[in-house]
C-alpha positions as MATLAB code, in Angstrom:
seq = 'LRGTFAATSAVDAAYDADMVLRRRLAALGLYECQTIKLISETQLPDILPLRPLQDGDLIRVKSPLSEDHAIMRPSIVPGLVASAERNARQQVKSLRLFEMGRVFRNAGGGKAKDQESDNLALLISGSTNPSSWAAKDRATDIYDAKGVLSALLPGHTISLKPKDRENVALGAEIKAGDQTVGFFARLLPSRERSLDFNSPVFVAELDLGKLRKLISRTFQVEELPQFP';
ca = [
      -8.494  -46.662   26.911;
      -7.369  -44.298   24.096;
      -7.059  -40.453   25.207;
      -9.007  -37.570   22.973;
      -7.914  -34.397   22.229;
      -9.783  -31.633   21.118;
      -8.752  -30.086   17.394;
      -7.477  -26.779   17.226;
      -9.852  -24.264   16.372;
      -9.418  -20.503   15.285;
     -10.214  -19.446   18.575;
      -6.979  -21.200   19.756;
      -5.110  -20.228   16.840;
      -5.702  -16.413   17.212;
      -4.912  -16.666   20.970;
      -1.568  -18.017   20.045;
      -0.442  -15.395   17.444;
      -2.009  -12.588   20.223;
       0.298  -14.098   23.068;
       3.459  -13.807   20.059;
       2.376  -10.139   19.529;
       2.529   -9.483   22.977;
       5.970  -11.271   24.159;
       7.464   -9.579   21.166;
       5.948   -5.976   21.946;
       7.070   -6.781   25.969;
      10.450   -7.710   24.558;
      10.766   -4.321   22.706;
       9.618   -2.447   26.665;
       6.450   -1.861   25.748;
       3.193   -1.868   28.960;
       0.101   -3.687   27.743;
      -2.917   -1.560   28.949;
      -7.032   -2.058   28.926;
      -9.085    0.789   28.380;
     -12.821    1.479   28.703;
     -14.181    0.673   25.223;
     -16.667    3.730   25.385;
     -15.327    7.274   24.821;
     -16.761   10.813   25.331;
     -16.840   13.066   22.299;
     -14.171   15.647   23.385;
     -12.249   12.295   22.318;
     -12.520   11.990   18.634;
      -9.928   14.112   17.102;
      -7.681   11.346   18.610;
      -9.373    8.705   16.713;
      -7.051    6.468   14.193;
      -9.484    5.015   12.366;
      -7.821    2.207    9.495;
     -10.945    3.366    6.885;
     -12.174    7.008    7.370;
     -15.204    7.697    9.194;
     -18.480    8.321    7.338;
     -21.144   10.668    8.796;
     -23.253    7.885   10.866;
     -20.563    5.333   11.509;
     -19.982    6.113   14.800;
     -22.284    3.787   17.528;
     -23.729    6.330   20.161;
     -25.048    5.050   23.726;
     -28.813    5.847   23.541;
     -28.337    6.092   28.000;
     -24.793    6.659   28.547;
     -24.170    6.849   32.460;
     -21.816   10.202   31.486;
     -20.321   12.271   28.569;
     -17.279   10.516   29.055;
     -18.786    7.313   27.535;
     -20.881    8.365   25.279;
     -19.513    6.332   22.324;
     -18.445    2.963   21.465;
     -15.166    4.019   20.498;
     -14.039    3.249   16.612;
     -10.567    3.111   17.652;
      -8.289    2.223   20.294;
      -5.579    5.232   20.408;
      -8.006    7.681   22.194;
      -7.620    5.514   25.564;
      -4.361    4.991   24.844;
      -3.823    9.138   24.501;
      -5.842    9.454   28.004;
      -3.472    7.023   29.113;
      -0.650    8.815   28.412;
      -1.843   12.246   29.152;
      -2.393   10.812   33.236;
       1.175    9.644   33.155;
       2.518   12.991   31.584;
       0.773   14.523   34.450;
       2.103   12.527   36.519;
       6.160   13.424   35.194;
       6.078    9.963   33.440;
       6.761   11.075   29.853;
       8.936    8.234   28.106;
       6.167    6.233   27.703;
       5.481    2.682   25.628;
       2.061    1.373   25.475;
      -0.203   -1.017   23.737;
      -3.349   -2.277   23.809;
      -5.078   -5.235   21.901;
      -8.715   -4.506   22.210;
     -11.954   -4.636   19.857;
     -13.717   -1.393   18.132;
     -16.881   -0.940   17.120;
     -18.605    1.072   14.096;
     -21.205    1.505   11.502;
     -20.477   -0.103    8.155;
     -21.277    2.249    5.014;
     -22.081    5.556    7.282;
     -24.675    3.401    9.518;
     -26.816    2.366    6.225;
     -25.333   -1.612    7.368;
     -25.079   -3.787   10.540;
     -22.534   -2.818   12.902;
     -19.380   -3.870   12.340;
     -16.831   -5.275   15.246;
     -13.183   -5.822   14.532;
      -9.927   -6.631   16.691;
      -7.253   -4.544   16.409;
      -3.847   -3.538   18.358;
      -2.832    0.172   18.936;
       0.746    1.373   19.964;
       1.927    4.657   21.530;
       5.585    5.814   21.748;
       6.757    8.973   23.499;
       9.634   10.327   25.395;
      13.437    9.321   26.053;
      14.250    6.166   23.991;
      16.550    5.163   27.522;
      17.877    6.826   30.899;
      20.400    9.515   30.647;
      23.615    7.999   32.241;
      27.508    8.834   32.201;
      27.634    6.472   28.860;
      24.759    7.447   26.868;
      22.836   10.699   26.096;
      19.156   10.974   26.178;
      17.483   11.248   23.336;
      13.897   11.797   22.075;
      12.225    9.279   20.023;
      11.737    9.539   16.481;
       9.768    7.881   13.549;
      12.669    5.379   12.970;
      12.056    4.166   16.687;
       8.447    3.635   15.585;
       9.267    1.824   12.882;
      11.742   -0.476   14.565;
       9.162   -1.640   17.026;
       6.662   -2.000   13.483;
       9.199   -3.798   11.926;
      10.196   -6.373   15.116;
       6.401   -7.371   15.133;
       6.411   -9.389   11.990;
      10.136  -10.491   11.518;
      10.264  -12.446    7.881;
       8.085   -9.458    6.316;
       9.355   -6.024    4.720;
       7.646   -3.225    6.850;
       7.029   -0.299    5.271;
       5.046    3.390    5.824;
       3.182    4.691    2.624;
       3.040    8.399    3.517;
      -0.796    9.278    3.478;
      -3.149   12.304    4.651;
      -5.300   12.154    7.212;
      -7.079   14.857    9.251;
      -5.781   16.083   12.924;
      -2.490   14.394   12.903;
       0.871   15.920   11.636;
       2.303   13.026    9.805;
       0.370    9.946    8.867;
       1.006    6.895    6.579;
      -0.211    3.493    5.785;
       1.747    0.158    7.283;
       2.433   -1.772    4.481;
       3.719   -5.541    5.086;
       5.036   -5.915    1.873;
       1.765   -4.997   -0.262;
      -0.778   -5.486    2.043;
      -1.886   -2.387    4.162;
      -1.914   -3.879    8.266;
      -2.490   -0.522    9.946;
      -2.511    3.503    9.942;
       0.809    5.248   11.433;
       0.697    9.037   12.560;
       2.087   11.516   14.535;
       0.130   13.609   17.138;
      -0.186   17.465   15.996;
       2.375   19.467   17.936;
      -0.463   21.629   19.437;
      -2.230   18.572   20.421;
       1.519   17.507   22.256;
       1.640   20.508   23.672;
      -2.072   19.797   25.746;
      -1.254   16.703   26.589;
       1.756   18.087   28.293;
       4.449   16.590   26.306;
       7.594   18.035   24.833;
       8.521   15.274   23.039;
       6.943   14.027   19.284;
       3.980   11.411   20.110;
       3.598    8.633   18.260;
       0.890    6.159   17.444;
      -0.568    3.291   15.168;
      -2.975    1.278   15.041;
      -3.215   -2.255   12.981;
      -5.966   -4.888   12.223;
      -5.122   -7.907   14.375;
      -7.106  -10.230   12.213;
      -4.202   -9.423    9.540;
      -1.448   -9.816   11.811;
      -2.425  -13.448   13.063;
      -2.734  -14.591    9.486;
       0.748  -13.317    8.887;
       2.146  -14.431   12.038;
       0.594  -17.896   11.143;
       2.141  -18.617    7.918;
       5.963  -17.999    9.708;
       5.421  -21.131   11.914;
       7.337  -23.477   11.221;
       6.509  -26.991   12.453;
       8.712  -30.114   12.652;
       7.923  -34.011   12.649;
       8.981  -35.508   16.105;
      12.022  -37.056   16.138;
      12.036  -40.519   15.821;
      14.932  -41.723   17.981;
      14.383  -38.944   21.356;
];
């Protein structure tokens, strides 16, 4: 009897690309988070949407269980910032976090149907390596953060194009060649102090759909050997 197999689907391709990204981030020392998809009104200043929000873009829960779970997240960054704050309160301030997940928003200021998309968010802060007799402690800087972004897509030129955005000290579009794939920022120093950090906190949010396509183009497939 001849065996049958299921053809590769878009879901399989997306899963494979996501696993490639997870392995690369884990190899760089980042830890994966899973945060709740609901945020509070007080977390709105931490959002880092790929496109600026308009009035009516937020999706609010009609009957939230609590004030902390009142809004469907339009960005993953608020959840990572909350995780960083909890770690900082426990004196863990050298952080490398990432999360893949779904974000939600109304399109066109609430005039169109709800939209869902998959994003990848990063948060990097603290020392680059533990102090020892052979190495001095050094705080993470923008070049370390850009290095992580570049390692996500080897073979593509990653650049940061400065762009102003509210509630951040430094903002830039993340470019892979000529294509915009996400947004990068440093939190305001006042926000960093409120989180109990004494070093810069860098965050980024990227369009996972675009990353999957760029990764799939770099896969190299070879013919099976004729004589194994």
